[in-house]
N, C-alpha and C positions, 0 to 999 in steps of 0.2 A: 504494500500500500504506500501511497505517496502523498505527502502534504506540502503545500506551499502557502505562503501568507498573501492572500488576495482577498477581494471583497466583491460584493454585488448587492443589488436590491431587487424588489419584486418585479416580475414581468409586467409590461404594459403594452405588449405588441398587439395590434389588431389581428384577429384570427383569419380574416378573409385574405386570400391570395389574389394577386392581380390576374386578369385574363388577357392573353395575348391576342392581337388582332392581325388579320392578313396584311393590313397596311404597314404595320410595324415590321413584319417579317419581310415584306417586299423592300422596305427602306433599308433594313439591315443588310439584306442580300446585295442590294445595289451599292451600299457603302463598302462592303468587302470586295465586291467586284471592281469598284473604282480604285481601291488601293492596289489591287493586283495589276490592273491595266496600266497604272502609272509607274510601275517599277521597271527600270531599265535593265535590271539583272534577271528578268524573266526569260527563260530559255525559249527558243522557237517551239519546241515540243509542248512546253507548258502553255505558251500563248495560244497555240492551236487548240489544245485540249480544253482550256477554260472558255475559249470563244465558242467551241462546239457545244459545251455544256450550257452556256448562256442561251444559245440558239434553241437547243432541245427543251430547255426548261422555261422558255419565255412565257408559256401559258400559266405556269405556276408562280413565277417570280413577278410577272407583269412588266418585265424589262425587255423591250424589243431592240434588236440590233438595227443598224442602218439598212435600208432596203437592199443595197448592192450586196452586202454580206449575206443577208437572208436568201437572196436569189442564188448566190453562189453555193451556199451550204445545203440547198435543196438536193444536190447531187453528191453530198459528201461521201456517202458509202458506195458510190460508183467506183468500179475498178479503174476508170480513166480519170478520176478526180485529180486535179492539179493542186497539190499541197503547196507548192511554191507560190502559185498565184494567190492562194488563200493568205499566206504570210504577208505578201506584198500589200494585199488589200486591207488586212487588219492594221498594219502599220500606217497605211494611208488614212484609214478611218479612225485611228486612235483618238485624235482630238474630239471628233464627233461622239465617239463612244463614251469618252470621259465626261463630256458635257452632259450627255443624256443620263449617265449613271449618277453623277453628282446632283442633278436635278431630281431624280427619283429618290435619292438618299435623303434629300431635304424635305420630302413630302410628309415625313412622320418623325416625331421626336424619338429619342432612344427609349427602349422599354423601361417603364417604371412600375414598381419600385426597384426592379432589378439593377438598373444602372446606378441609381443613387445609393442603394445598399452596398453594392460592390465598392464604390469609391469610399464610402464611409468606413468600411472594414480595412481597406488598404491604408487609409490615413490613420485609423485608430491603432493599427499594428505597427505604424511608423516604418513602413517598408520603403527602401530606397527606390529611386526611379518611379515615383508614384504614378505618373501618367501612363508610362509604358506598362507597369504592373497592372493598373486598372484595366487597360485595354486587353491585356493577356487573360486575366481572370474573367473579364466580360466575354471574351471569345469562347473560352471553355464553357461558360454558363450558357451562352447562346447556342452552342452546338448541341446541348442536351435538351433545348427547348424548341428550337426551330429547325424543322427538317431540311429546308432549303439551304440554310447556313451550314448544317452538318454535311449535306451532300456536296456542297461547293468545296468545303475543306477537304473532304475525301478525294475529290477530283484533283485538287491542287497537290495534295501530299503524294498522290500516285505518280506524279510527273516531276515533282520538285524535291530534290534531296540535298542535304539532310532535312529532317523535320524542322529544325530551327530556321532554315531558310524560308520554308513555307509559312511558318508562324510570323516571321519578320515581315513578309509581304502582307499578311492579313491584318496586322496591327500597325503597319507603316512605321517600323522601327528598324535600326541597324541589326544585322545578323549577329554581330558580336555581343550586342546588348542582350538579345534574346538568349544567346548561349549562356551568358552570365546569370540571367534571371532563372533559368530552369536547371542549372547544374545542381547535383545533389547537395552541395554545401552552400547554396545560395540562401540569402535571407528569406526569400519567398518560400522556398521549400522548407526551410527550418521553421518558419512560422506555422506550418500546418494548414495554411489556407489553400495550397495546392499540393497534391500528392503525386509522386512519380510512379507510374505503373511500368513494369518491365515487359520487354519483348512485344512491343506494339508499334506498327508503322503508322497508325492513324493518330490524329491529334487528340480527340476527346470522345465523349459519349461511350457507347458500349466498347469495352476492351481498348479504350483510348489510352494514349501515353500519359495524358494529364487528367487528373480527377479532382473535383472539389468534394471534400468530405460530405457525407449525407446530411449531417446535422447543419452544416453551413449552407449547403445547397437549398435545403428546405427554407431556411431563414431568408434567403435572398428574394423570395417571392412574397414576403409578408410586409405589411405596412407598419412602421413603428413611429412613435411620437418623437423619439430621440435615440441616440446611441446607447444610453443606459438601458432602454427597453430592449434593444436588439441584443445587447450583451447578456441581459438576464434570460432572454429566451434561449440563447445559445448555451448558457451554463446550466439551465434547468432549475428546478426547485431545490432548495437546500434539503439535505438529507436529515431525517429525523429518526431517532432511535426508539424502539419499542421498550427499551430497558431504562433503568436509572443507574446512577453512579454506584448505588448500594449493591447492585447486582454484580459488581466487579470488586467487591471487598477482598476476595481471595487473591487478587493481583493488585491490591491497592497501591503498592509502591510503584509498580510499572505504570499503572493508570495515572497516578499523580505526576510522575516524572514526564510522561508523554504530554500531559496537559500543560505543564510548566514550560516545556520546550516550545510548544506551539504558541503559548501566550507570550513568551519572551520574544520569539521570532516576529510575531505580529507587532508587538510594542516597539521593537527596534527597527521595524521595516526591513528585516534581513531577508536576503534572497538565497535560494538554493538550499533551504533547510528541508531535508527529507527524512522521514522516519519509516523504517521497514518493520512491520509487525508480522511475525511468522509463528506458525503452529499448525497442528493437524486440522483437517476439515471439520467444521462444526464446533470449533473451540471458542467462537465468539469474537474473532478478530475484527470483522466488519463493524459489529455493534460497539466494540470497545473504541474503535476509531471515531465513531459518531459521538460517543460519550466524552472522549477526550477533547474533541473539537468544541463540544458544548461547554465543558468546564473551562476551556480557554477563552470562551466568549466569541468563538468564530462560527461562521456559517460554512458548512461542509458541502461540497459539490462533487458529484461523480464525474469522472472523465473516462471515456473509452468504453462505457458499458452498453451504449445503444448499438454499437457495431461489433460487440464481442462475439466471437465464435471460434471454433476449433481449427479453422483452416489457416494456412500461412498468410493469405491475403487479409483475413480478419485480424490477425495479430498486427500486421502493418497498419491497418486502419485504426486499431486501438491506439497505437503509438502516435499516429498522426493526430488523433482526436485529443490526446493528452497534451501534445506539443501546442496545438492550437489553443486549448483552454489555458495553458500557462501563459502564452503570449497575450491572449485576450484580456487576462485579468492581472497582468503583472504590475500595473500601477494602482491597483485597488486594494487598500488595506482591509483586514478584517475577515478574510475567508481562507479556506483551505481546500485543496483538491485531493480526492481519494481515487487511487488507481487500484482496483481490486484484481485478484488473481494475477499478481505480478510475475509469478513463476512461469506462467505460460508464455509471456512475452520475453522473459529473461532467457529462456531456452532458445527462442527465436533469435535473439541478439547474439548469443554465444555462437550459434551456428553460422551467423553472418560475420563473426569475428569481432563483434562489438563488445 
């Protein structure tokens, strides 16, 4: 079990989630397409592939290419199709395509509360390169919510390697910056706001390389009065024990030492104060943790429990949830985090060399 000196207050988030509209999805798709078409490092193969995608999905996206391109692409799957002629025409029509896409992108505001919540979290976590990080997290979130955005990213990642180059195009940032943002030791990954998944060629959504933890992803669609309300929803309700301090008289010395350690850490604003409670199953470790936090005058919150399961990926998710909860509440005095079943994750870390 793990304890840290943090705090929180009662949730005030509105329960209703926003509903996406086709207009928002069309505008988002147009915005991502415009970012792709304006990149001069786009390969000829990727340029052809994205153009054909835009042509074939025009009825879904509401974005129509210039007439000359549409006419030429009618015979795209013909054995005699002139791919070189297509490349020349795309480059010639690029200014018109960009003008059309930028106009379509401006027809709807970014999806709310998704966009605002994402920016609020990035700023609250004090992540570097805030604007680029906001766009990156927003892209991952949009891939899981908007089919056209997800399909567009799939199309781009199939012809644009490595993945960081495709991401750079979609969020209109330098490739080197994107590489820094999603490397395993980056501030963004360390914060737990984004998790790295192994062995995936795709960007996000099912089996994607990048994932927003479930608890965070659910919160992005909710309306909140302020950041405190969002934080409270993410941390959940404070844990309450069904027992009293008297029920642990048989370990009174350990109980009181634990309570004093937590109380002192909270009073001094100390960081990195962790306590491991160990013992056989059913011996009351979890309840003792709750009692000790209560004696110390702290609110105790669970971390990693909503995604806990026996699989390897579940263990990684639990760790990510813990890291995120630590980062989210690091400047809030008066609370503790509890990480139950620590041995399950410890074995996972040892196997990874951690």
